N, C-alpha and C positions, 0 to 999 in steps of 0.2 A: 238717250243712252247714258248709263252711269259711267263715271270715270273709272278706269282700271285701278283696282285696289293695290296699295303698296304693302299690304299685310303679308302676302305670300313670300316675297323676297326677304322681308324682315324675319319671318319664321325660319327660313333656310339659314339665314345668317346666325340666328341664335343657336340653332342645332349644330352648325359648324363650329361655333365657339365652345359649345358644351361638350361635344364628343371627345376632344382630347383630354379634358378634365376627367370625364367618366372613365375613359380607358386607362388614364394614369392611376386613378384611384383603384381600379380593378387589378391592375398589374401590381400595385403596391400591396394590396391585400393578399394577392396570390403569392407574392414573394415572402410575405410574413408567414403565411400558412405553411409554405414549403420549407422555410428555413429551420434548421435544427439548432437548438441551443447547445452551446459547448460546455461540457463538464470537464474542468481542469483537475486532473488527478495527480497527486504526488507519489512518486515511486523512487526507490533507492537503487543505486547501481551495483550493490554488493550483497543483496539479501537472497541469493540463489537458494532454492528455486522459486521463491515467492515473488521477488522483484530483483532483476539484475540487468546489467548492460550486455546485450548481445554484440560482441565485437565485430561480427560479420555484417550486421545491419546497422550498427551504431545506434540501436534503439533499446529502450527499456522494455523487457519482456518478463514472463514468469506467470505463476499461477494466479497471483492477485491482479495482474494486468489482464489476464483472460477473464477473470471474474468481474472486474469493474467494467470491462467492455461488454460483457453479457448483461450486466445491470443497466449500462447506458442504453443498449439496444432495447431492452425491455421498457425503460423509462422514456425513451424518445430523445436521448441526448447523443451528440457526437462527442466522443471521449478523446481527449488529448492527454498524453502522459508527460509530466515534467520531472526531470531528474533532480534529485535532492539527496544530500547526505542525511542519514537517519536522524541525527540530532537537530537538523534544520527543518524537519517536516512540520512540527507543530508551530514554530514561528512563521513558516510560510503560510500555513492555514489561517492563523489568527490575523496575519497581515493582509489577507485577501488575495495572495498570489496564486493560491490553488483553492479548489472548492471541496476537495475530499482527499483524505489520506488513504491510499490503497497499498499497504505494505504490511510486513509482518510485525505489526505494532500490538503489543500485549495491552489488554484493557486493565488499567489500574485506577485506584481511587485518586491518586495524585494527578494523573493525566486527565481524568474526568473532570477535574477542576478547571481545565483549560479548553477541552474539546468535548463534543457530544459523540459518544460511541454508538455504533449500530448494534443490532443483535449479534450474538456470537457467530463467528465465521469458521474458526478452526481451533481445536484444542492445542494447547501449547505448554511447553515446559523447558527447563534448562537441562543441559548435559555437561559432562566434564570430559575434556580431551587431554590425553597424555601421549607420550611416545610409547610405542609398543614394548620397548624394553624397560618401561617404568617398573620399579620393584616395589610394589605395595598394593594393598587392597583399598579401593575407594568406595565406601558405602554412603558416606555423607561428606559435606564440605569440611567438617571438623577433621577428617582424615588427612586433609591437606594443610593443617595448621602449621605455621612456621615457614611455609613455602612461598616463593615468588610466583604469582599467578597473573593471568590476564583476563580482560573482559572488553567488550565493545563499548565505546563511548556512546552515551545517550541512552543506553539500555537500563532497565531497572536493576540489573545484576550488579552494576557498579556500586550503587548506594547500599544495596543489601550486603554485599561482600565487605564494604568498608565498615558497616555497622557491626559486623561480627567481631572486628578487632583482633583477629587471630593471624592476619597475614602481614608480614613485614613490608610488602609492596604489592600493589595491584596496578599493573600497567594497563593503560587504556589504548585501544586500537580503533582505527577508523572502520575496519571491516574484520569479520571473523577469519577471512582468508589471511590477512596480515598477522592476526594472532596465531593462527595455526602454523604459519611459516616460522614464527619465532619459537614455537614449541619444537618444531622439527629441528631447528638449529641449536636447541638447548639453551636458549636465552631465558626462557621461563619453564617452570616444571609442568604447569597445567593451565588450561584455559576453561572458563565457564561461559557458555553462550547458548543460543537457541539450538536445542537438540535436533529439530528437523533439518535446519540449514547445515549444521556441521555433519550430520549423518549423510546428507546429500553430497557434500564435498567428498566424504570418504567413499561413498558408493561409486563416484566417478574416478576413483584412483588418483585424485589430485595430491593426496598426502599419504602414500602407502606406508610410511613409517609411523603413522599415528593411529590411535584407537579411541573409541568412546568407552568410558568406564562402564562395563556391563552390569555391574551390581549396584550402580549408583541409584539412590532413591531420590527422586525429584522433590525439591522443597519449595519451588516457586511456580507451581502449575497454575495456568489460567487459560484464557482464550484470547485470540486476536479478533479484531473487528475493524470495520471501516470507521473513519472519524470525520466529522464535519464541524463547522463552526457552531458554537452553542446557540447562536441566534437563528441559525438556519433550520428551524424545526420542520419546515415544509420539505426540504431535501431529505432530512433524516427519516421522515415518514415515508417518502417515496422509496428510499433505499431499503428500509425494513420490509415494505410491502413486496418489492421486487425480490429481495433476498429470500423471503419466505417462499415465493413462487419457484425460485431456482432450486431451493432445497427440495421442494415437493416434487418437481418434475425430474430430479436427478442430475440437473446441469452442474450444480456445485460439486457433488461427489465425483462426477466424470472429469471435471477440470483438475481437481486435486489428484485423482488417480492417474491422469495423464502425465502429471509431473512427479509421479513416484511418491506421493504423500499419503 
C-alpha cells in the first residue's frame, strides 16, 4: 500500500492563505469602482442669484451652484462648494485649493491669461444703479462724469472705470449689496455692477429706494463661464462636453429660468 499523500492538506493550506488576498483585492477594486471623485467648486457668498450664502442653511447656493451640480452629476463627480470672496477665486484655483470656479465671472482676455474658460454659459453686462430721486438722465458712463461712484472689488469694472479718468473717486466694495446700501444712504451717487445681480436685488424689494438706469447702454457686454486651471485640459474638455449636453436638453435654460434670469 502506498503511503498517504501530504499534497491534499498542503493544497488546502495554500487555498486558505490565498483566499483573503483575493477577497481583499476584489474589495479594493470594488471600492475604487464605486468611489466618486470630488470636484471642488468655488462660489461666492454675495453674487445672488448666481452664487450666494443661504443664511437658513448656511450653504452656498444659486444658479451657478445648481449648474455645476448638474455638470458634476453628468460627469460622474461628487461636487463640493467652497466659499470664497470674488477676488480670491482665481488665486484659489491657481493654488489648487479648488478645481473649478462656478460663479458669475465674466470671461476676459486678462483673466484668460491665468485660467482656462469653458464655453459661454450666460450673457452678461453691466448696469448703473442710482437712487430713484436721482435728477438726471444716464445713457452712458460719461453722463456720470465728476460724480463719486462705486464698483465691486475684483470685477473688471473697477479697472475700466479708473481708465476712463472722469471720476474723482471710485469706491470699492466687497459685495454689490454693500455698494447699493451706500447709494441708498447717499454716500455715493451711483454704482456700476453686474446688471443681472443688481436687478435681482431690486426685484426682491431689498432696496426699494433704488433703480436701474433704464436708458443706460451697456458698454462692457460679455459672457460668464466656468474656469479651470490652464493645465487641466482634461477637465475643461469634460466640462464643455457636459455643458453642451445640458444646453441641448434644456437643463441650463431651466436652471436660469428657475432663478429668474
